[in-house]
N, C-alpha and C positions, 0 to 999 in steps of 0.2 A: 504493500500501500505508499508505505512509503516514494516509489519512484512515476506512481498516479496523484500525487498531489499539486507537485511545484513546490509547494509551503518552503520548503532548502532547496536552495545548490548546491548541486555534487561536484561543480567545476569547479570553486577550492579545495575539493578532496583532490581531484583528478592533477590540477597542478598541482600541488604539492606529493603526491603519489612521481610521475613525470617528474619532478626535483629529484628525489630518493633514487632513480633511476639510473638520472643523469648524472647524479654524484658518483652511483656505485661503476660508471662508467668511464666518469673520469680518471679514479685507482684504478680502473680495466687496466689503461690505457696509459697511464704512467710507469704498472707492473711490466703491459708488454715492453714499453718502453727502456725501462730497464734492464730488462733478458735483455734485447737486439743489443744496447749498450754497452750490455759487457763480454758480447760477441764480435761489435766489430772494433772490442777492444781489443783483445787478442792479437788482433791484425795492425792494428795501432790505435797508439795509447791517446792520444793528442783525440783522435774525432773519440775515441770510447767514451775518455773522460766528457766533451761538450755531450754530448747525448746523453750522460747521464746528470748532469745539467738541467738538460731541453728534464728528463725525464723524471725531476726533482718540481721544475717552475710549470709544466703543460698543467697536470692535475691541479695545481693554485688558483691558477689563470680559471680553466673549466669549469671547478666546482664556484667563481667568484662569479663566472659570465652568468651559470644556470641560476644564481641567488639572486643576478638583475634580472635575470628576466621572470624571473616566476614571482619575484615582488611587482616590478613591472604590468606583468599580468593578476597580478593578484592588486593592482591598484584602481586597476576598473570596477569590482566588483562593492570597495571600499566607496567607491564614490556611489551605486548602484545604494549600494544602503544607506549611506548618506539622503539623495534626491529622498531616500523611499517614509526616512524618518519627519526630510525636512514637508511633507507632503502630507501627512500623517497633523502633522501638527498644523500645514496649514485647514485643514479638514475639520480639526480639534476649535479649531480659534472662531471661525466659518458657524461653527454648530452651534457654539456660543452665547453667541452674536442674536 
């Protein structure tokens, strides 16, 4: 019955779920880059070192980007809630007159 009433939005919950999936993907990407850095480091220590640095920085940047994207999307729903609250206040004030 929850899905048929449309009283609550499920999209913010889905946005949070997608954020957690993106964080897991960023961690996985960092691990893959680190394993590739070890392989490349056997042939070229400089390239391996640079790739290890990238393996540390890439997950941090990806998590920050995922957080910003999720927050910007959730702002739309916060604006919706604020506008709904203002509309209720206006209707309540008009009814009181």
